[in-house]
C-alpha positions in Angstrom: 10.8 2.9 -10.0 8.6 1.2 -12.6 6.7 3.1 -15.2 2.9 3.3 -14.6 0.8 1.1 -16.8 -2.7 1.5 -18.3 -3.9 -0.9 -15.5 -2.5 1.6 -12.9 -4.4 4.4 -14.6 -7.7 2.4 -14.7 -7.2 1.6 -11.0 -6.5 5.2 -10.1 -9.6 6.4 -12.0 -11.9 3.6 -10.9 -12.7 2.5 -14.4 -12.0 -0.3 -16.7 -8.9 -0.6 -18.9 -11.2 -0.3 -21.9 -12.4 3.1 -20.8 -8.9 4.3 -20.4 -8.1 3.1 -23.9 -11.1 4.9 -25.3 -10.1 8.1 -23.6 -6.5 7.7 -25.1 -8.1 7.2 -28.5 -10.4 10.2 -28.1 -13.5 8.0 -28.5 -16.8 9.9 -28.5 -18.5 7.2 -26.4 -16.8 8.3 -23.1 -18.8 10.8 -20.9 -17.3 14.1 -20.1 -16.9 13.5 -16.4 -15.4 10.1 -16.9 -13.0 11.5 -19.4 -11.9 14.2 -17.0 -11.3 11.6 -14.3 -9.2 9.4 -16.5 -7.2 12.4 -17.8 -6.5 13.5 -14.2 -5.3 10.0 -13.4 -3.0 10.0 -16.4 -1.6 13.4 -15.3 -1.2 12.4 -11.7 0.6 9.2 -12.6 2.6 10.8 -15.4 1.5 7.9 -17.6 2.7 7.8 -21.2 1.3 5.1 -23.5 3.6 2.8 -25.3 3.1 3.9 -29.0 4.3 0.5 -30.3 1.8 -1.4 -28.2 -1.0 1.0 -29.2 -0.3 0.4 -32.9 -0.2 -3.3 -32.5 -3.4 -3.4 -30.4 -5.4 -1.0 -32.4 -4.2 -1.6 -35.9 -3.6 2.1 -36.2 -0.5 4.3 -36.9 -1.6 7.0 -34.4 -0.1 9.4 -36.9 -1.8 12.3 -38.7 -0.4 13.6 -42.1 -0.5 17.4 -42.6 -0.1 18.6 -46.2 0.6 22.3 -46.5 2.2 24.7 -48.9 5.4 25.6 -46.9 6.5 25.5 -43.3 8.7 28.6 -43.1 6.1 31.4 -42.8 4.7 32.7 -39.5 1.2 31.8 -40.6 1.9 28.1 -41.0 4.1 28.0 -37.8 1.0 29.2 -35.9 -1.4 26.9 -37.8 0.8 23.9 -37.0 0.9 25.0 -33.4 -2.9 24.8 -33.2 -3.0 21.5 -35.0 -0.3 19.8 -33.0 -1.7 21.0 -29.7 -5.0 19.2 -30.3 -3.3 16.1 -31.8 -0.8 15.8 -28.9 -3.7 16.0 -26.4 -5.2 13.0 -28.1 -1.7 11.4 -28.3 -1.3 11.4 -32.0 1.9 12.1 -33.8 2.1 14.6 -36.7 3.9 14.0 -40.0 4.4 17.2 -42.0 4.5 17.2 -45.8 5.3 20.6 -47.4 4.0 20.6 -51.0 6.1 23.5 -52.3 5.0 23.2 -55.9 2.5 21.5 -58.2 4.6 18.5 -58.9 4.7 17.5 -55.3 0.9 17.9 -55.0 0.5 15.5 -58.0 2.7 13.0 -56.3 0.4 13.1 -53.3 -2.7 12.5 -55.3 -2.0 8.7 -55.3 -3.0 6.9 -52.1 0.1 4.8 -52.2 2.4 7.6 -51.0 3.7 7.8 -47.4 1.3 10.7 -46.5 -1.7 8.4 -46.9 -0.4 5.7 -44.5 -1.5 7.8 -41.5 -4.9 7.5 -39.8 -6.1 10.9 -40.9 -5.2 13.7 -43.3 -5.1 17.5 -42.9 -4.8 19.6 -46.1 -4.1 23.3 -45.6 -5.0 26.4 -47.7 -5.3 25.1 -51.3 -8.5 25.2 -53.2 -9.0 21.4 -53.6 -12.7 21.6 -54.4 -12.3 20.4 -58.0 -10.1 17.4 -57.0 -12.7 16.3 -54.4 -15.5 16.6 -56.9 -13.5 14.6 -59.5 -12.5 12.0 -56.8 -8.9 12.6 -57.6 -8.0 12.5 -53.9 -8.4 8.9 -53.1 -8.4 9.2 -49.4 -9.5 6.1 -47.5 -8.9 7.8 -44.1 -10.8 10.8 -42.7 -9.7 14.1 -44.2 -10.2 17.7 -43.1 -9.4 21.0 -44.8 -8.0 23.9 -42.9 -7.7 27.5 -44.1 -9.8 26.3 -47.1 -13.4 25.4 -47.8 -15.0 22.7 -50.0 -18.5 21.2 -49.9 -18.8 17.7 -48.6 -15.6 17.8 -46.6 -15.0 18.7 -42.9 -13.2 22.1 -42.9 -12.2 25.0 -40.7 -11.7 28.2 -42.6 -11.2 32.0 -42.3 -13.8 34.3 -43.9 -11.3 36.2 -46.0 -14.1 38.1 -47.9 -15.3 39.5 -44.6 -11.7 40.4 -43.6 -11.2 42.3 -46.9 -14.5 44.0 -46.4 -13.6 45.2 -42.9 -10.3 46.6 -44.3 -12.1 48.3 -47.2 -14.7 49.9 -45.0 -12.1 51.3 -42.7 -9.8 52.4 -45.5 -12.6 54.3 -47.1 -13.0 56.5 -44.0 -9.4 57.7 -44.2 -8.3 60.8 -46.3 -6.1 60.6 -49.4 -5.8 58.1 -52.2 -6.3 54.4 -51.7 -3.8 51.7 -52.9 -3.4 47.9 -52.4 -0.7 45.3 -52.6 -1.8 41.7 -53.2 0.0 38.4 -52.9 0.5 36.7 -56.2 -1.1 33.2 -56.4 -0.6 30.3 -58.8 -2.6 30.8 -61.9 -3.0 27.0 -62.5 -6.3 26.2 -60.9 -5.1 22.8 -59.7 -2.7 24.4 -57.3 -4.2 27.6 -56.1 -5.6 29.3 -53.1 -8.7 31.6 -52.9 -7.4 33.4 -49.7 -6.0 36.5 -51.4 -8.6 36.5 -54.1 -11.3 36.6 -51.4 -9.6 39.4 -49.5 -9.4 41.4 -52.7 -13.1 40.8 -53.5 -14.2 42.0 -50.1 -11.9 45.0 -50.1 -12.9 46.3 -53.5 -16.6 45.8 -52.9 -16.4 47.7 -49.6 -14.4 50.6 -51.1 -16.9 50.9 -54.1 -19.8 50.7 -51.7 -18.4 53.7 -49.9 -18.2 55.7 -53.1 -14.4 55.5 -53.2 -12.0 53.9 -55.7 -8.6 52.2 -55.5 -6.0 54.4 -57.3 -3.5 51.6 -57.9 -3.0 47.9 -57.3 0.3 46.0 -57.1 1.3 42.4 -56.6 4.2 40.7 -54.8 5.3 37.1 -54.3 5.3 35.9 -50.7 9.0 36.7 -50.2 10.7 39.5 -48.1 12.8 40.8 -51.0 9.9 40.9 -53.4 7.8 42.5 -50.7 10.3 45.3 -50.3 10.6 45.8 -54.1 6.8 46.1 -54.3 6.8 48.6 -51.4 9.3 50.7 -53.3 7.2 50.5 -56.5 4.1 51.6 -54.7 5.7 54.6 -52.9 7.5 55.7 -56.1 4.2 55.7 -58.0 2.4 57.6 -55.2 5.3 60.2 -54.9 5.3 60.8 -58.7 1.6 61.5 -58.6 1.9 63.7 -55.5 -0.5 61.3 -53.7 0.5 61.8 -50.1 -1.2 61.4 -47.7 -2.5 58.0 -48.8 -3.7 54.6 -47.4 -2.3 51.3 -48.5 -3.9 47.9 -47.8 -1.2 45.2 -47.8 -3.1 41.9 -48.0 -0.5 40.1 -45.7 1.5 41.4 -42.8 4.7 40.3 -44.5 3.9 42.9 -47.2 2.8 45.5 -44.6 6.0 45.1 -42.6 8.1 45.7 -45.6 6.1 48.7 -46.6 6.4 50.1 -43.1 10.2 49.7 -43.3 10.4 51.5 -46.6 8.1 54.3 -45.4 10.4 55.0 -42.5 13.6 54.6 -44.6 12.3 57.4 -46.9 11.7 59.8 -43.9 7.9 59.5 -44.3 5.7 59.2 -41.2 3.5 56.0 -40.9 0.0 56.9 -39.9 0.2 60.4 -41.4 1.9 60.4 -44.8 1.2 56.7 -45.4 -1.5 54.9 -43.5 -0.8 51.1 -43.6 -3.4 48.3 -43.1 -2.1 44.7 -43.0 -3.8 41.3 -42.6 -2.8 38.5 -40.2 -1.9 40.2 -36.9 1.4 38.3 -36.7 3.0 38.2 -33.2 5.2 41.3 -34.0 2.4 43.4 -35.4 1.3 45.0 -32.1 4.8 46.0 -31.1 5.3 47.8 -34.4 1.9 49.6 -34.1 0.5 47.9 -37.3 -3.2 48.3 -38.0 -4.2 44.9 -39.3 -6.8 42.2 -39.4 -6.4 39.7 -36.6 -6.8 36.0 -37.6 -7.3 33.4 -34.8 -4.9 31.1 -36.7 -4.1 28.8 -33.8 -7.8 28.4 -32.9 -8.6 27.5 -36.5 -5.9 24.8 -36.5 -7.1 23.4 -33.2 -10.7 23.2 -34.4 -9.7 21.5 -37.7 -7.9 18.9 -35.6 -10.9 18.4 -33.4 -13.1 17.8 -36.5 -10.6 15.1 -37.6 -10.3 13.5 -34.2 -14.1 13.2 -33.9 -14.1 11.3 -37.2 -11.4 9.0 -35.9 -13.5 8.6 -32.8 -16.5 7.3 -34.8 -18.5 10.3 -35.9 -20.3 9.5 -39.2 -22.4 12.5 -39.7 -22.4 14.9 -42.7 -19.5 17.3 -43.4 -19.1 20.2 -41.0 -17.8 23.7 -41.7 -16.3 25.9 -39.0 -16.1 29.5 -40.0 -13.7 32.0 -38.4 -14.0 35.8 -38.9 -11.0 38.3 -38.8 -11.2 41.3 -36.5 -9.8 44.8 -37.3 -7.1 45.9 -34.9 -6.6 49.7 -35.2 -3.1 50.8 -34.2 -0.7 53.6 -35.0 -0.1 52.9 -38.7 -3.7 53.8 -39.6 
């Protein structure tokens, strides 16, 4: 049985081959009803485009490069899921480039590298405003930021200041001393993120606005062992000061999970002796009863991909910003 062709799809949908091609390329010129008809024909026939033929015919790679800090954390797994869902729907492949450190970012500043041979570029999390302003990112292809904001560039970002504010407002209503654990970020401004700085800004402002103060602040790298060590340091300090009951805001669920483990290991009761508030609402958070800030990570990735796909489809308007807001999920730990 022969494989269906683009001509078969056009015949099934009652449109021209050019219309089918525009739908496959996510072109903005196709009306919604027509697009739905073509997509149904593609699904009914189980049609799969020949990627080699598409590249030759269109002069495109049909590949999107995604530059992100790491690929091993739950946050970035979820972010990639949102990005890849949208790109796969538009029949684009995704090439992932983890940066890991500043030297790799410097390598990618030149447009000759492999990452820039794709049709579009997604850059995740890092504060690249300065590099865009200085034109250090010589991107010939459309570019979108995700989990980051910069003027003059399409971006989909989380309002982390508001997230920190929600955590601070809620923590301030709870009895006992208040404490916080922050994720360490790179001090070099070229390779940094404002995510945790923004969470801290919102949290401290809300606590102060409620007439409360934070008794102690600790930092931890984004690593399970470091997170457990920080949890020990926080609890040791609180115990020495006779500070139970208390509330601890851990600015990422990785830190909050480690703190929860250590609280239980010491025979303390989460939600009574130590109230814990996290940030992320990772898939395991609900099962562990973790009070945390929910981030629609997959939706943010999907929207960032749609912004890029619209550029690839011909959109030439000004830069657009899509803002996402965290939501407080109150559970057993606080």
